[in-house]
Phi, psi and omega in degrees: 000136178287133176227159167237129182234125179269153170200166181109348178296171175164197180258136183214147183280160176300132181096351181281181183228156170214151170240119178266143183246147178226112181247138177265134176243131176072010168205154178271140181283349188297340182265010190230147155270158189235139174242156176239138174230159178217152172218121178271159179304125181078009181229167183278160175289147188224145173286130179258309184201161171205159182225145180279172178309315185277346187089358189280337183242135177221161175213142180226143177293158175298335182286337179245352185300133181095342183247326183256150179223126176257148178205167180218154171230093186299330181295324178265003180057042186217140177249141179241156168224110178273119184244119177242169181042059179291145183240160177302330177284000172275347178300128190181166161275125181259132178236142170250155183218155182234139179234123178285139182204157177260358180267123186277349189228036175225150167209150180236144188268354179291139186291334187291134171091358168303136185275316187227140179230146169285179180269343178101156174220143194269128173243126179236123179249111186203152176257000000 
């Protein structure tokens, strides 16, 4: 069964940093663009960031722009989300998702159409 597995979540103080990882099992991420999403308690899931197959195109939601950085290492079959200057409002379960595409330089943050989803990793920002 094809899987995405997130890791790297945890408890961090405001202003701190975390790096989330998303690793693919039984398939190669090279043929997919990858998105990171999050869902806070009582809220709908929202798109945070995405990266194209080549890594040349990235997108960030306004709420994380300038603080989060998405990257990918296709050789390691892994996508990362570096989160700096964390705020309490960043508290959520973070999910990665993969969408197959023939386009090397596009990604979309809309949740619709993603092929595979991970189980999520909890990020809590609190003092």
